[in-house]
C-alpha positions as a Markdown table, in Angstrom:
| # | Residue | x | y | z |
|---|---|---|---|---|
| 1 | Unk | 15.7 | -11.7 | 4.9 |
| 2 | Unk | 15.9 | -9.0 | 2.1 |
| 3 | Unk | 16.6 | -5.4 | 2.8 |
| 4 | Unk | 14.5 | -3.1 | 0.7 |
| 5 | Unk | 16.5 | 0.1 | -0.3 |
| 6 | Unk | 14.2 | 3.2 | -0.3 |
| 7 | Unk | 16.9 | 5.2 | -2.0 |
| 8 | Unk | 17.2 | 7.8 | 0.8 |
| 9 | Unk | 13.7 | 9.2 | 0.1 |
| 10 | Unk | 12.5 | 11.1 | 3.2 |
| 11 | Unk | 8.9 | 12.1 | 2.1 |
| 12 | Unk | 6.6 | 10.2 | 4.7 |
| 13 | Unk | 3.8 | 9.9 | 2.2 |
| 14 | Unk | 6.2 | 8.1 | -0.3 |
| 15 | Unk | 7.7 | 5.9 | 2.4 |
| 16 | Unk | 4.4 | 4.8 | 3.8 |
| 17 | Unk | 3.2 | 3.9 | 0.2 |
| 18 | Unk | 6.5 | 1.9 | -0.3 |
| 19 | Unk | 5.8 | 0.0 | 2.9 |
| 20 | Unk | 2.4 | -0.9 | 1.8 |
| 21 | Unk | 3.2 | -1.7 | -1.8 |
| 22 | Unk | 5.8 | -4.2 | -0.4 |
| 23 | Unk | 3.5 | -5.6 | 2.0 |
| 24 | Unk | 0.9 | -6.3 | -0.7 |
| 25 | Unk | 2.9 | -7.1 | -3.7 |
| 26 | Unk | 6.4 | -8.6 | -2.8 |
| 27 | Unk | 6.8 | -12.3 | -2.8 |
| 28 | Unk | 5.4 | -14.3 | 0.1 |
| 29 | Unk | 8.5 | -16.5 | 0.1 |
| 30 | Unk | 10.6 | -14.0 | 1.6 |
| 31 | Unk | 10.7 | -11.9 | 4.8 |
| 32 | Unk | 11.6 | -8.2 | 4.2 |
| 33 | Unk | 13.3 | -5.2 | 6.2 |
| 34 | Unk | 12.7 | -1.5 | 5.4 |
| 35 | Unk | 14.3 | 1.3 | 6.9 |
| 36 | Unk | 13.3 | 5.0 | 6.4 |
| 37 | Unk | 13.9 | 8.4 | 7.8 |
| 38 | Unk | 10.9 | 11.0 | 7.4 |
| 39 | Unk | 11.0 | 14.7 | 7.1 |
| 40 | Unk | 9.2 | 16.5 | 10.0 |
| 41 | Unk | 5.8 | 14.8 | 10.1 |
| 42 | Unk | 2.9 | 13.4 | 12.3 |
| 43 | Unk | 2.2 | 9.8 | 11.5 |
| 44 | Unk | -1.6 | 9.1 | 12.5 |
| 45 | Unk | -2.7 | 5.5 | 13.6 |
| 46 | Unk | -5.3 | 4.0 | 11.2 |
| 47 | Unk | -8.2 | 4.4 | 13.7 |
| 48 | Unk | -7.6 | 7.9 | 15.0 |
| 49 | Unk | -9.4 | 11.2 | 14.4 |
| 50 | Unk | -6.8 | 13.3 | 12.8 |
| 51 | Unk | -8.4 | 16.5 | 13.6 |
| 52 | Unk | -8.3 | 15.8 | 17.3 |
| 53 | Unk | -4.7 | 14.5 | 17.3 |
| 54 | Unk | -2.8 | 17.6 | 15.9 |
| 55 | Unk | -2.2 | 21.2 | 16.8 |
| 56 | Unk | -3.5 | 22.5 | 13.5 |
| 57 | Unk | -2.0 | 26.0 | 13.7 |
| 58 | Unk | 1.4 | 24.8 | 14.5 |
| 59 | Unk | 1.4 | 22.2 | 12.0 |
| 60 | Unk | 0.3 | 24.4 | 9.2 |
| 61 | Unk | 2.8 | 27.2 | 10.2 |
| 62 | Unk | 5.8 | 24.8 | 10.4 |
| 63 | Unk | 4.7 | 22.9 | 7.3 |
| 64 | Unk | 4.6 | 19.5 | 9.1 |
| 65 | Unk | 3.4 | 16.5 | 7.0 |
| 66 | Unk | 0.2 | 14.8 | 8.4 |
| 67 | Unk | -0.2 | 11.3 | 7.2 |
| 68 | Unk | -2.4 | 8.3 | 8.2 |
| 69 | Unk | -0.7 | 4.8 | 8.2 |
| 70 | Unk | -2.3 | 1.5 | 7.9 |
| 71 | Unk | -1.6 | 0.2 | 11.4 |
| 72 | Unk | -3.4 | 1.2 | 14.6 |
| 73 | Unk | -1.9 | 2.7 | 17.6 |
| 74 | Unk | -1.3 | 6.4 | 18.5 |
| 75 | Unk | 0.0 | 9.3 | 16.6 |
| 76 | Unk | 3.7 | 9.8 | 16.5 |
| 77 | Unk | 6.2 | 12.6 | 15.4 |
| 78 | Unk | 9.0 | 11.8 | 13.0 |
| 79 | Unk | 11.9 | 14.0 | 11.9 |
| 80 | Unk | 15.4 | 13.5 | 10.6 |
| 81 | Unk | 16.6 | 12.2 | 14.0 |
| 82 | Unk | 14.1 | 9.3 | 14.1 |
| 83 | Unk | 14.7 | 6.0 | 12.4 |
| 84 | Unk | 11.8 | 3.8 | 11.3 |
| 85 | Unk | 12.1 | 0.1 | 10.8 |
| 86 | Unk | 9.6 | -2.2 | 9.2 |
| 87 | Unk | 9.5 | -6.1 | 9.1 |
| 88 | Unk | 7.2 | -7.5 | 6.4 |
| 89 | Unk | 6.7 | -11.3 | 6.9 |
| 90 | Unk | 3.8 | -13.9 | 6.5 |
| 91 | Unk | 0.8 | -13.6 | 8.6 |
| 92 | Unk | 1.0 | -15.7 | 11.8 |
| 93 | Unk | -1.8 | -15.4 | 14.3 |
| 94 | Unk | 0.8 | -16.0 | 17.1 |
| 95 | Unk | 2.8 | -13.2 | 15.9 |
| 96 | Unk | 0.0 | -10.7 | 15.5 |
| 97 | Unk | 0.3 | -8.3 | 18.6 |
| 98 | Unk | 3.5 | -10.2 | 19.5 |
| 99 | Unk | 5.6 | -7.0 | 19.9 |
| 100 | Unk | 8.3 | -9.0 | 21.8 |
| 101 | Unk | 9.1 | -11.3 | 18.8 |
| 102 | Unk | 9.9 | -8.4 | 16.4 |
| 103 | Unk | 11.5 | -6.1 | 18.9 |
| 104 | Unk | 13.8 | -8.6 | 20.6 |
| 105 | Unk | 16.5 | -8.3 | 17.7 |
| 106 | Unk | 16.4 | -4.5 | 17.7 |
| 107 | Unk | 16.6 | -4.6 | 21.6 |
| 108 | Unk | 19.6 | -6.8 | 21.3 |
| 109 | Unk | 21.4 | -4.1 | 19.1 |
| 110 | Unk | 20.5 | -1.4 | 21.6 |
| 111 | Unk | 22.0 | -3.3 | 24.3 |
| 112 | Unk | 25.2 | -3.8 | 22.4 |
| 113 | Unk | 25.3 | 0.0 | 22.3 |
| 114 | Unk | 25.2 | 0.0 | 26.1 |
| 115 | Unk | 21.4 | 0.8 | 26.5 |
| 116 | Unk | 19.4 | -1.1 | 29.1 |
| 117 | Unk | 16.5 | -1.4 | 26.8 |
| 118 | Unk | 13.4 | -3.5 | 27.3 |
| 119 | Unk | 10.0 | -3.9 | 25.8 |
| 120 | Unk | 7.3 | -2.4 | 28.2 |
| 121 | Unk | 3.7 | -1.8 | 28.3 |
| 122 | Unk | 1.7 | -2.8 | 25.1 |
| 123 | Unk | 4.3 | -1.8 | 22.5 |
| 124 | Unk | 7.0 | 0.4 | 23.8 |
| 125 | Unk | 10.7 | 0.1 | 24.1 |
| 126 | Unk | 11.9 | 1.8 | 27.1 |
| 127 | Unk | 15.3 | 2.7 | 28.9 |
| 128 | Unk | 15.0 | 3.8 | 32.5 |
| 129 | Unk | 11.1 | 3.9 | 32.4 |
| 130 | Unk | 11.5 | 6.4 | 29.3 |
| 131 | Unk | 10.0 | 5.5 | 25.9 |
| 132 | Unk | 12.7 | 5.4 | 23.1 |
| 133 | Unk | 10.6 | 3.5 | 20.6 |
| 134 | Unk | 6.9 | 2.7 | 19.8 |
| 135 | Unk | 5.8 | -0.1 | 17.5 |
| 136 | Unk | 2.6 | -1.2 | 15.7 |
| 137 | Unk | 1.4 | -3.9 | 13.4 |
| 138 | Unk | -1.1 | -4.4 | 10.5 |
| 139 | Unk | -2.1 | -7.7 | 8.8 |
| 140 | Unk | -3.8 | -8.2 | 5.3 |
| 141 | Unk | -4.6 | -11.7 | 6.6 |
| 142 | Unk | -1.7 | -13.4 | 4.5 |
| 143 | Unk | 1.0 | -10.8 | 5.2 |
| 144 | Unk | 1.7 | -8.6 | 8.0 |
| 145 | Unk | 4.0 | -5.6 | 8.9 |
| 146 | Unk | 5.6 | -5.0 | 12.2 |
| 147 | Unk | 7.1 | -1.5 | 12.3 |
| 148 | Unk | 8.3 | 0.9 | 14.9 |
| 149 | Unk | 10.2 | 4.3 | 15.5 |
| 150 | Unk | 13.8 | 4.7 | 17.1 |
| 151 | Unk | 14.3 | 8.1 | 18.7 |
| 152 | Unk | 18.0 | 8.6 | 18.2 |
| 153 | Unk | 18.2 | 12.4 | 18.2 |
| 154 | Unk | 14.7 | 13.9 | 17.5 |
| 155 | Unk | 13.4 | 17.2 | 18.5 |
| 156 | Unk | 11.3 | 16.2 | 21.4 |
| 157 | Unk | 9.9 | 19.7 | 21.9 |
| 158 | Unk | 8.2 | 19.1 | 18.6 |
| 159 | Unk | 6.5 | 16.2 | 20.0 |
| 160 | Unk | 4.6 | 18.4 | 22.5 |
| 161 | Unk | 4.2 | 21.3 | 20.0 |
| 162 | Unk | 2.7 | 19.4 | 17.1 |
| 163 | Unk | 0.4 | 16.7 | 18.8 |
| 164 | Unk | -2.6 | 17.4 | 21.1 |
| 165 | Unk | -2.3 | 14.7 | 23.5 |
| 166 | Unk | -5.4 | 13.5 | 25.3 |
| 167 | Unk | -5.5 | 13.9 | 29.1 |
| 168 | Unk | -6.8 | 10.4 | 29.5 |
| 169 | Unk | -3.8 | 9.0 | 28.0 |
| 170 | Unk | -1.4 | 10.9 | 30.1 |
| 171 | Unk | -3.4 | 10.2 | 33.4 |
| 172 | Unk | -3.5 | 6.5 | 32.5 |
| 173 | Unk | 0.3 | 6.2 | 32.5 |
| 174 | Unk | 0.7 | 8.4 | 35.7 |
| 175 | Unk | 2.8 | 11.2 | 34.2 |
| 176 | Unk | 2.3 | 14.8 | 33.9 |
| 177 | Unk | 3.8 | 15.5 | 30.4 |
| 178 | Unk | 4.5 | 13.8 | 27.3 |
| 179 | Unk | 8.2 | 15.1 | 27.3 |
| 180 | Unk | 8.7 | 13.5 | 30.6 |
| 181 | Unk | 7.9 | 10.1 | 29.2 |
| 182 | Unk | 10.1 | 10.0 | 26.1 |
| 183 | Unk | 13.8 | 10.2 | 25.6 |
| 184 | Unk | 16.5 | 10.0 | 22.8 |
| 185 | Unk | 18.8 | 7.1 | 22.4 |
| 186 | Unk | 21.5 | 9.6 | 22.0 |
| 187 | Unk | 21.1 | 10.7 | 25.7 |
| 188 | Unk | 22.4 | 7.2 | 26.7 |
| 189 | Unk | 25.2 | 6.8 | 24.4 |
| 190 | Unk | 28.7 | 7.4 | 25.5 |
| 191 | Unk | 29.9 | 8.5 | 22.0 |
| 192 | Unk | 27.6 | 10.8 | 19.8 |
| 193 | Unk | 26.2 | 8.8 | 16.7 |
| 194 | Unk | 24.8 | 10.2 | 13.5 |
| 195 | Unk | 21.7 | 8.8 | 12.3 |
| 196 | Unk | 23.4 | 7.3 | 9.2 |
| 197 | Unk | 25.9 | 5.4 | 11.4 |
| 198 | Unk | 23.1 | 4.2 | 13.7 |
| 199 | Unk | 21.2 | 2.9 | 10.8 |
| 200 | Unk | 24.2 | 1.0 | 9.6 |
| 201 | Unk | 24.9 | -0.4 | 13.2 |
| 202 | Unk | 21.4 | -1.5 | 13.4 |
| 203 | Unk | 21.3 | -3.1 | 10.2 |
| 204 | Unk | 24.6 | -5.0 | 10.7 |
| 205 | Unk | 23.1 | -6.1 | 14.2 |
| 206 | Unk | 20.1 | -7.6 | 12.5 |
| 207 | Unk | 22.2 | -9.3 | 10.0 |
| 208 | Unk | 23.6 | -11.3 | 12.9 |
| 209 | Unk | 20.1 | -12.4 | 13.8 |
| 210 | Unk | 19.3 | -14.0 | 10.3 |
| 211 | Unk | 20.7 | -15.5 | 7.3 |
| 212 | Unk | 22.9 | -13.1 | 5.3 |
| 213 | Unk | 20.8 | -10.3 | 4.0 |
| 214 | Unk | 20.5 | -9.3 | 0.3 |
| 215 | Unk | 19.6 | -5.9 | -0.8 |
| 216 | Unk | 16.9 | -5.1 | -3.2 |
| 217 | Unk | 16.4 | -2.0 | -5.3 |
| 218 | Unk | 12.9 | -1.5 | -6.9 |
| 219 | Unk | 12.6 | -1.4 | -10.6 |
| 220 | Unk | 11.3 | 1.8 | -12.5 |
| 221 | Unk | 8.0 | -0.1 | -12.9 |
| 222 | Unk | 7.7 | -0.7 | -9.2 |
| 223 | Unk | 8.5 | 2.7 | -8.3 |
| 224 | Unk | 5.9 | 4.0 | -10.6 |
| 225 | Unk | 3.3 | 1.8 | -8.8 |
| 226 | Unk | 4.4 | 3.1 | -5.4 |
| 227 | Unk | 4.1 | 6.8 | -6.6 |
| 228 | Unk | 0.7 | 5.8 | -7.9 |
| 229 | Unk | -0.3 | 4.5 | -4.5 |
| 230 | Unk | 1.0 | 7.6 | -2.9 |
| 231 | Unk | -1.1 | 9.9 | -5.1 |
| 232 | Unk | -4.2 | 7.9 | -4.9 |
| 233 | Unk | -4.1 | 7.3 | -1.2 |
| 234 | Unk | -1.4 | 8.8 | 1.0 |
| 235 | Unk | -1.7 | 12.3 | -0.7 |
| 236 | Unk | -5.4 | 12.7 | -0.3 |
| 237 | Unk | -7.3 | 14.6 | 2.4 |
| 238 | Unk | -10.0 | 11.8 | 2.5 |
| 239 | Unk | -7.2 | 9.3 | 3.7 |
| 240 | Unk | -5.4 | 11.6 | 6.0 |
| 241 | Unk | -8.2 | 13.6 | 7.5 |
| 242 | Unk | -11.5 | 12.3 | 6.2 |
| 243 | Unk | -13.1 | 10.2 | 8.9 |
| 244 | Unk | -14.3 | 13.1 | 11.1 |
| 245 | Unk | -18.1 | 12.4 | 11.6 |
| 246 | Unk | -21.2 | 14.4 | 12.5 |
| 247 | Unk | -22.2 | 13.2 | 16.0 |
| 248 | Unk | -24.6 | 13.9 | 18.9 |
| 249 | Unk | -23.3 | 11.3 | 21.3 |
| 250 | Unk | -19.6 | 10.7 | 22.3 |
| 251 | Unk | -18.5 | 7.7 | 24.6 |
| 252 | Unk | -15.0 | 6.9 | 25.2 |
| 253 | Unk | -13.0 | 4.7 | 27.7 |
| 254 | Unk | -9.4 | 3.6 | 28.1 |
| 255 | Unk | -9.1 | -0.1 | 28.3 |
| 256 | Unk | -5.8 | -2.2 | 28.6 |
| 257 | Unk | -5.8 | -2.4 | 25.1 |
| 258 | Unk | -6.0 | 1.2 | 24.5 |
| 259 | Unk | -8.6 | 4.0 | 24.1 |
| 260 | Unk | -11.7 | 3.4 | 22.3 |
| 261 | Unk | -13.6 | 6.6 | 21.4 |
| 262 | Unk | -17.1 | 6.3 | 19.8 |
| 263 | Unk | -18.8 | 9.1 | 17.9 |
| 264 | Unk | -22.4 | 8.1 | 17.3 |
| 265 | Unk | -25.1 | 10.3 | 15.3 |
| 266 | Unk | -28.7 | 9.4 | 16.4 |
| 267 | Unk | -31.8 | 10.6 | 14.6 |
| 268 | Unk | -35.1 | 9.7 | 15.6 |
| 269 | Unk | -33.9 | 6.8 | 17.6 |
| 270 | Unk | -31.8 | 5.3 | 14.7 |
| 271 | Unk | -28.0 | 5.1 | 14.3 |
| 272 | Unk | -27.3 | 7.3 | 11.2 |
| 273 | Unk | -23.6 | 7.3 | 11.5 |
| 274 | Unk | -21.1 | 5.5 | 13.7 |
| 275 | Unk | -17.3 | 6.0 | 13.9 |
| 276 | Unk | -14.9 | 4.3 | 16.0 |
| 277 | Unk | -11.6 | 6.0 | 16.9 |
| 278 | Unk | -8.8 | 5.1 | 19.2 |
| 279 | Unk | -5.2 | 3.8 | 19.5 |
| 280 | Unk | -6.0 | 0.1 | 19.9 |
| 281 | Unk | -4.6 | -2.7 | 17.7 |
| 282 | Unk | -6.9 | -4.8 | 15.9 |
| 283 | Unk | -6.9 | -7.2 | 13.0 |
| 284 | Unk | -10.2 | -6.2 | 11.2 |
| 285 | Unk | -11.1 | -2.9 | 9.8 |
| 286 | Unk | -13.4 | -1.0 | 12.0 |
| 287 | Unk | -15.4 | 0.1 | 9.2 |
| 288 | Unk | -16.8 | -3.3 | 8.9 |
| 289 | Unk | -18.1 | -3.0 | 12.5 |
| 290 | Unk | -19.4 | 0.5 | 12.1 |
| 291 | Unk | -21.4 | -0.6 | 9.0 |
| 292 | Unk | -23.2 | -3.3 | 11.1 |
| 293 | Unk | -24.6 | -0.9 | 13.5 |
| 294 | Unk | -25.5 | 1.9 | 11.1 |
| 295 | Unk | -29.4 | 1.8 | 10.4 |
| 296 | Unk | -30.2 | -0.1 | 13.5 |
| 297 | Unk | -32.2 | 1.5 | 16.6 |
| 298 | Unk | -30.2 | 2.8 | 19.3 |
| 299 | Unk | -31.3 | 0.3 | 21.9 |
| 300 | Unk | -29.6 | -2.3 | 23.9 |
| 301 | Unk | -31.7 | -5.1 | 22.5 |
| 302 | Unk | -31.0 | -4.3 | 18.9 |
| 303 | Unk | -27.3 | -3.8 | 19.4 |
| 304 | Unk | -27.0 | -7.1 | 21.2 |
| 305 | Unk | -28.8 | -8.8 | 18.3 |
| 306 | Unk | -26.7 | -7.2 | 15.7 |
| 307 | Unk | -23.4 | -8.1 | 17.6 |
| 308 | Unk | -24.4 | -11.7 | 18.6 |
| 309 | Unk | -22.1 | -13.3 | 16.0 |
| 310 | Unk | -19.4 | -10.7 | 16.1 |
| 311 | Unk | -15.9 | -11.4 | 17.7 |
| 312 | Unk | -15.1 | -7.8 | 18.9 |
| 313 | Unk | -11.5 | -9.0 | 19.7 |
| 314 | Unk | -10.8 | -9.1 | 16.0 |
| 315 | Unk | -11.4 | -5.4 | 15.9 |
| 316 | Unk | -9.8 | -4.2 | 19.2 |
| 317 | Unk | -7.7 | -6.9 | 20.7 |
| 318 | Unk | -8.5 | -8.5 | 24.0 |
| 319 | Unk | -11.8 | -6.8 | 25.0 |
| 320 | Unk | -15.1 | -8.5 | 25.9 |
| 321 | Unk | -18.3 | -8.0 | 23.9 |
| 322 | Unk | -20.1 | -7.0 | 27.1 |
| 323 | Unk | -17.6 | -4.3 | 27.7 |
| 324 | Unk | -17.8 | -2.9 | 24.2 |
| 325 | Unk | -21.7 | -2.9 | 24.2 |
| 326 | Unk | -21.7 | -1.2 | 27.7 |
| 327 | Unk | -19.5 | 1.5 | 26.0 |
| 328 | Unk | -21.8 | 1.8 | 22.8 |
| 329 | Unk | -25.1 | 2.2 | 24.9 |
| 330 | Unk | -24.2 | 2.2 | 28.7 |
| 331 | Unk | -25.6 | 0.4 | 31.4 |
| 332 | Unk | -24.9 | -3.2 | 32.7 |
């Protein structure tokens, strides 16, 4: 495994651009590990409606970055007390959505620090029923990234201040507040630990899980390409905010795989626009599924016909086609 040096950059747009550039361009003959720490920011899941996930007034006033990532899942808050890790490997269908495989070496390091850490739910690392890490994945079909957060000493009050967390998510977890569900790793450490020291301990612990690491510093040309990706994608309003549609029908439901929230614009009986939001994890981009439905009549028979050869699990994970069609149109 090769460790990618991010040269201590803390701009979330640059770090996400670096991650995607490495995923799409670095040699498939090697696995890669990337660590990064971001300035205060909200990182939005690929399929989420940004405008409904953030507290706009608070975000603007406090100059918090808002950036969409390429993987699914929910919105998360980053700051200087949060360490992000990213494994970049070849695509393997058995590894996709297998969060246990990629979190196991991280959990081992946490246990060595005295934390009774374990993977729970879909994709959370928890200690004493409190979340200290969330993870997500994205696959190009050839390569995949499995990345996550580690809350060492983040400002948890900002999680509540900066994010608008939907009641359906809170209720589904049986808790009254976001703050009650998350904790910092520092709360469980006997000796205080700076983020830099924590980063080094984690890196050394991961070394033990693999062949000796080698570090890689990007060339000037590679950094130029990363900055270009940042400017053309991660700096743009269209990428970070631009999926918010005009709609006259909203249908949403929380499944075991996450929430699916549909915004449908129907005019004279035809689907003029169709947008899918949510915190689910899927392999295929939902834009492809949306495109299939646009232009068709908003009727069950027509929807069934359009989707007859579509495997919806590719877009959402383990959900049946009948369940999705019922969400789109209703009825049994």
